[in-house]
N, C-alpha and C positions, 0 to 999 in steps of 0.2 A: 595553657592550651590555646593554640592559634585559632582564630575565627576563620572558617572557610570563606574563601572569596565569593563563592556562589551562594552563600547563605542569605536568607531574606533580611536578617538583622544587619549584616554588613552592607547590603544594598541600600536599605533605608537610611542607615547612618551616613553613607556616602552621599545620598541625595540631599539630606538635610544640611550637612556640612558644606557640600558643594553649592547649594542654594545660598547659604549664608555668605560664602566666599565670593559669589558672583553677583548676587542681588545688591548688596550694600554698596560696593564701589560703582557698579553699573548705574544704579538709580541715582547715586550721589553725583556722578558725572552728568547725568541728564537733569539734575536739580529737581528730582521727583522723590517724594517720600518713599523710603524702602518698605514702609508698611504695605503699600499697594503691591510692590514686587513680591513680598512674602505671601500675600493672599493669593496672587495669581499663580505662584509656584504651587501652593496648596491645591488650587483648583485643577491645575494641570497634572499634578502628581497624585491626586486623590483617586479613589476607586471609581469615580465617574468621569475621569479625565482621559489622559493619554493611554491608560491601561485598557481602555475599551477598543483601541485601534490595534489591528494586527501588526506584530513586529515591534511594538513600542512598550511591551510589558516591563522591560528593564527600567523604564523611566517613570514607573508608577510605584507608589508605596505599597508594600505587601500587607502591612497591618497598621493603618492610620490610627486605630484606637490605642496602639502602643504609645502614641505621642501625647495622650491625654495627661499622663503623669508629669513629664517634663514641661508640658504646656502650662499646667497648673502651677508648677514650680516657677515658671517664668513670670506669671502674674504675681505670685507671692514675692519674688525677688524685686519686681518693680515697686510693689507697695512697701517692701522693706526699705528700699532706697528712698522712697518718698517719705517714710517715717523718719529716717535719718536726717533728711533735709528740712522737714517741717519743725520738729521739736515741740514739746509740750507748750512752751512759752508762745511759739508762733501760732499754735492752735488757739490759745487763749485770745490772741489779738485778732484771729480770724473767726471768732465764734459767731459773730453776726452773719458772716457769709455761710459758715458751715451749718449752724443751727437754724438761722433765719431763712436765707435764700435757698439753701439746700433742702430744707424741709418743705418750703412752699413749692419748690420745683417738683419734688417727687410726688407730693400730694396732689397738686393740680394736674400733672400729666397722668397720674394713675386714675383720677376721677374722670378725665376726659376720655381716656381709652376705655374705662369701665362702662361709661355711658354708651359708647359705640358698640361694645361687645354685648351689652344688655339689649340694645335695639336689634342686634343680630339674632337674639333668641337663645343665647347660651345660658346654662344654669348659673346660679349665683356663685357657687364654689369655683367654677372655671373662670368666671368673670373676675373674681378677686385675685386669683393666682396670676392669670395672664396679664391683668392690668398692671399689677405691681412689677412683674417681670419685664414687661415691655417699656415701663416707665424708666427703668435703669439705663444708664449711659456707660460707654466703654471707657474705663480708666486707662487701660493699656494703650489704646489708640490715641486718646486725647492727650495724655502726657507725652507720648512719643512725638506727636505733631507739634505740640507747644515747645518741647525741648529743642526739636530740630530747627524750628523757626526763631529760637531765641526769645520767645514771648512768655516763658514760664513765670517770670517775675513782673510782667506788665499787668495792667489793669485787667486785660482779657484773661491772662493766665491765672492771676490770683482768684478771679471770680469763678472761672471754670474749675480750678482745683478745689475751691471751697465746696462747690456742688458735688463734685465727684467724691470728695472725701466723706461727705455726709452719706452718700449712697453706699460707700464701702463699709462705713460704720453701721449703717442700717441693714446691711446684708445679713448679719448674724440674727437679729430678731425676726427678720423676714423668713429665714430658713426655719427658725424655731416655730413660727406660727404655721408654716406649711406642714411641718412635721406633726404639729399638734392636731392639724386637720385630719390626720389619718387615725386619730384615736389615741395618740401617744400622750404621755404625761407632760404637759407644757411646763408646769412648775418645776419638775425635775430637770427637764431639758434646759430651762433658763438658768437654773442654779448651776448646772454643770458648765454651761457656757461662761457665766460670770466667774466661776471658780477657776476655769482654765485661763482666762485672761488675767486674773489676779496672780496666778502662779507664774505666768510668763513675765508679768511686770516685776515680781519679786526676784525671779531668777536673773533678769536682765540687770537689776540693780546690785545683786549680791554675788552671783556666781559667774556672770559673764566677764566683769572686769578682771578678776584674778586669772581667768582662762586666757584672756588677751595679754595680760602681763607676762604669763609664762611663755606664751608664743612669741611675744616681742623679745624676751630675753635671749631666745635662741638666735635672733638676728637672721632668721631664715624666712623669707617671704612666703614660701609654700606652706609652712606651718601656720602662719598667721591667716593665710587664705583658708586653710582647712578649719581653723577655729571659727572663722566667720561663717563658713558654710554649715558647720555643726550647729551654731546658734540659729541660723536661718531655718534650716531643715527641722531642727528640734522644736522651735516655736510653732512652725507650720504644722508639724505632726501632732503636737499637743492640742492645738486648736481643732484639727480634724478629728482627733480621738474624742473630743467633747461634743462633736456634732456641728462645729462651726466650719466656715470656709477656711482653708489653710492660709489664704491671703490676709484674713483678719488677724490671725496670730502673728504673721510676719509683720504686719503694720504695727501692731502693739510692740513687738520687739524693737523695731526701728525707732519708734517714738521714745521708748525707754533708754535706748542707747544714744539718742541724739545729744544728750548732755554729758556723755562719757568722754574721757580724754582720748579714747581710741576711735572716735567717730570718723575722722577723716581717713584714717588708715583702713577702717572697715569698708568705707565707701570705695576706696581704691582697690581693695581686695576683691570685692564682688563685681566691680564694674565690667571686667572682661566677660563674665557670664551673663550679664543683664541683656545685652543686645542679642546674644546667641539664643538664649532661652525664650526671649520675647519673640524672636523670629520663629522658633519652634511653635509657639502658641499661635502665631498668625498663620503658619502653614497648616496647622491642625484645623483652624477655623475654615480656611479655604478648602481643605480636603472634605469637609462635611457638606459642601454645596453639591447637591445632585442636580446637575443641569437638565437631565432628562425629566426628572420629576417636576422641576420648575416649569419646564416647557409644557408638560402634560396639564398642569394646573396654572397656566401662566396668568390669566386674568385675575383669578381670586388672590393669588400670591402677590401680584403687582398691586392690586387694589388694596390689600392689607398693608403692604409696604408703604404705599403712598399715604394711606390714612394715618398710620403710626408716625411716620416722619412729619406729616403736615400738622397733626395735633401737637406733637412734642415741640417742634420748632416754633409754632405759633404761640404756644403757652409760654415757653421760655422767653421769646422775644417780647411778648407783652409784659411779663413780670419785670424784665430788665429795663424796659422803657419806663415803667412806672417808678423804677428806682433811679431814673434820670441818667441812665447810661446812654452814650451816643448811639446813633443808629448803626454805624459800622461795627462797633464793639458788640452791640446786642445781636446783630445779625451773625457775626462770627461765632459767638458763644452758642446761639440757638442752633446753628447748623452743626457745630462740634458736638453738641449734646443730643442731637435729634435721633441718632441711631441707637437701638438697644445695645446692651452690653454682652460681653462674654459671660457675665454673671446671670444674664437673662436666661442663657441656656441652662445654667445650673439650677435656677429657680424653677424653670419649666420641667427639667428632669426630676427635681424633687417633687413637683406636683404630680408627675406621672407615677413615680414610685409610691406616693401616698394614695394613689387611686383617685385623685381629684380631677385629673385631666385624662381623658381616654380617647381611643379611636382616632378618627381623622382630624379631630381638633388638635391633638398633640402634634401630628405630622404637619399640619398647616402652620401652627404656631412656631415650630422649630424651623420651618422653611422661611417664614417671614423674618424671624430673629436672625437666622444665618445670612440671609440676603442683605438685610439692613446693616448687619455688622460688617459684611464685606464692602458695603458702600460707605462705611464710616470715614475711611481716609479721604475719599473723594469729597465727601461733604465738608470735612474739616478744611481741606485745601480750598474748596469753593468759598467757605466762610472767610478764610484769610484774604483771599483775593477781593471779596466783597468789602471787607473792612478797609483794604487799601484803596479800593475804587471810590468808596464813600468818604474818604478822607477829605474830599473837596468841601465838606461841611466847614472845615477850618481853612482849607487852602484858599477858599474864596475871600478870605479876609485880606485886607491890604497889608502887604509886606513892607515893613519900614525900609527906607533907603539904606543900602550898605555903604554908601559913600563915606570914606574916611573911617570906617569901623573895622574891627577885627571880627570876622565871622567864625563862630565856633560850631562845628557840626558834630553833634553828640554832646548832650548836657547831662552826662552821668557824673560819676565820682571825679574823673579826670577833668571833664569840661567845667564843672563847678569851681574846681580849684583854679583853673586858668582864668575864669571870669573874676574870681575874687582878687587875684593878683593884678589883673587889668584895672579893676576898680581902685585898688590901692594906689596905682600910678596915674589915675585919672584918664585912662584910655577907654574910649567908647567901644562897646561890643554888641553883637547880635548873635544869639544862639539858636540853633535848630535842633529839635529833638523829635523822635518818632512815637513817643508815648503821648497820645492826645489828652488824656486825663491829667497827666502830670503837667503838660504845657498849660492847660487851663488853670490849674492851681498856681503855677508860677506867675502867670500873667495877672491873676488876681492879686498876687503879692507884689506886683509892680516890676517884675523882671522882664527884660527885653528878650523873651523866648517865643519862638513861633513853631508851629507844627510843620513837619516836612519829612518825607521818606527819601533818604539819600539814594535809594535804588532807582528813583525816577529821574531821568535825565532833565526833564523840564524844570525840576527844582533849581538846578544851577542857573538856568536862564532867568528865572524869576528873581533870584537873589541878586542879580546884576553884580557879579563878583569883580567885574572889571573896574569898578569904582571903590572896591574894598582896599584897606591897607594890608590885610593879611587874612589867610584862612588857616584855621587850626582844626585838624581832623582827629577826633578822640574816640571814635567808635571802636569796638573790640572785635569786629569782624575783619580778619586779615585780608581776605579776598576782596571785600568791599573797599578797604583802604587802598589796596593796590589799584583797583579800578577807578576810584574817585580821584586819586592823585594823578593818574594818567589822563583822565578826562578833563580835569581842571587845567592841567598844564597845557594840553592841546588847545584849549579855548583861551587861556590867559597866560601867554609865555613869560610875562614879566611879574606875575603875581607872586608874593611870598607865601609859600605853602609849608606849614609846619605840621608834621604828622607823628602821631603816637605809633611806635613800633613795638612788636613783641620781643624781639631780640636782635642781635647784630646781623644775623642772616636776613631777617625781615627788613631791617633798616637799609641794607644794601639793595634789596629789591625796590624799596621805595625811592631811594636816590636814583636808581636807574629809570624809575617811572616819572621822575621830574620833581621830587620833593626838594624844597630849599633846605630844610632840616628835618631829619628823622631821629626821634629820640627813643632809643631802645630801652625798655623797662629794665631788662636784666643788667645792662651796663650801668644804668643810673643807680640801681639799687646797690651794685657792687661799689661804685664810687662813694655813695653815702655811707656804706658800711666801713670803707677804708677811712673816710673822714672821721667817723665816730671813734674808731679804734685809735687813730693818731692823736686826736684831742684827749681821749681818756688816758693815753700814755704820757701826756704832758707836753706834747709838741705844741708850740705856739700856734694860735689860730690863723694868723696871717700867712705863714709859710704853708700851712696845711691847705688853706683855700687856694693859694696860688698853685700848689702842686696838683690839686684836684682839677683846676681849670686847665692846666697844662696837659694833664693826662686825657681829659675829655676832648680837648682840641686834637690831640694826637690820634685818639681812637676815631674821632669823626673824620679826620683826614684820610685815615686808612680805609674806612668804609666807603667814603666818597670816591676815593681813587680806584678801588677795586670793584665796587658794586657787588661784592661777594662776601661770604662769611669770613669773619676773622679767623686766622689760623694761628695755632700756637707756634712760637719760635722754635727752630730746630734745636735738638738736644745739645749739639756742639756749641750753639750760641749761649745756652744757659750755662754750660760748663765753662765757657771762656770768659764769662762775665765775672767781674770782681765786685765785692761789696764796697760801697763808697765809705 
């Protein structure tokens, strides 16, 4: 049966999908996090936005509450993907961050907020629920910002993820305690929750792999995708049936599948839904902001918002500085974790349902939580800028002269190997990396590595590249590689610039930008594969190496000459060629 065009469901679906199709590319072009765009769309399309203006009703959601279920699924999907990425072994290695730092952060922030609420004269039950709820931080927004900036595996990212993961794990007992406050059987609720998580763990180890095996045997990607979604929704539903947050069940499922042979394929299967459903969640958050109500109680809401943000940011910053993290990193994490979470709304809602929070207190708490959650992306971006700005802590150090050295920009996996080979041949080098904590560790180990952000033009001036023998660019950001290559070539026309390229297409772009040599990873892996096959087939090593070098020179010449992607030879050429 066709869905009528004029139906409210069709209109809401078109608004959400249209927002996803417009916001992501538009904000990416502006180099702004799409998180902000989705929240703004929610504010505009919500019941308190454009729908209040005459003639603009078609641009407003008819039933924003209908987005609650897919929004919750979006958060569950995000934690499912996080579980796949973390793995049980990685959690063991992060246990000091998760259990130590995460527990201290949640407890200290909750105590500070509780003290402020107690001074405001609220009853103890309301103080307890609201303090814990507002002490939580947004996993969805935090992970999105860290992933978009490529910092998920940096010291900043690892520390923030450890704290957020503890909060997600703590959500289950928090909800159980709130439910027990309404007179329920806490022991029974706890047993049900533990049993549900145990069942999910067993099913992921025993039933999920055969399901994925059968789906893989069909060689149909849509069936594998369906199997992945069944596992995700089933684990989330089982947790919800036991009184837990669906996202906790999804996180457990992801952790159990992280050691599976199908982990990467499951990640690829659910990835197309992750961004869309997370966008639905953010639109839902934005739609809950009643701008008129905020304006009517402007100063109390703004005061509560400032108080919560100030207490949390100050507590997190102090804790991280005591753990000897740099000021920039501590500031970034403090602002990233300052805003309450989407789960704060869940905990406050549970407190209202249990009768622990009533009347105007509930409305004020929801207003503060919603406003601070809407501000979370801006706070995260401000923290990232603050970390970059305070990098002068290390930038102020004297930079060694680059004269006669090879400068390696990006000291990750590729940069380290280049440095090792230069050491083997007695060639001096100087590396630049953007992870300040890793730089400090390497310098203590005696490595000539300095801190620097390649996005800052002044870095190139301070390196004095005109006196260097060569520059090797190994960072994995394609756009930044193009920009750096062009910028360095404009300033140093005679300098040797060797650049890591993603593929032949990218190598052609880099040659056009001024690279002396661009090394495409896909081409090199193909040549190495051909070399291994020929040697294993018994072809002498000498002729194999000579032919590989000849083929590499041929491909390099074709890329340099065209500055464009390699094209396959015409079919008639293949037919006309004869085997030697």
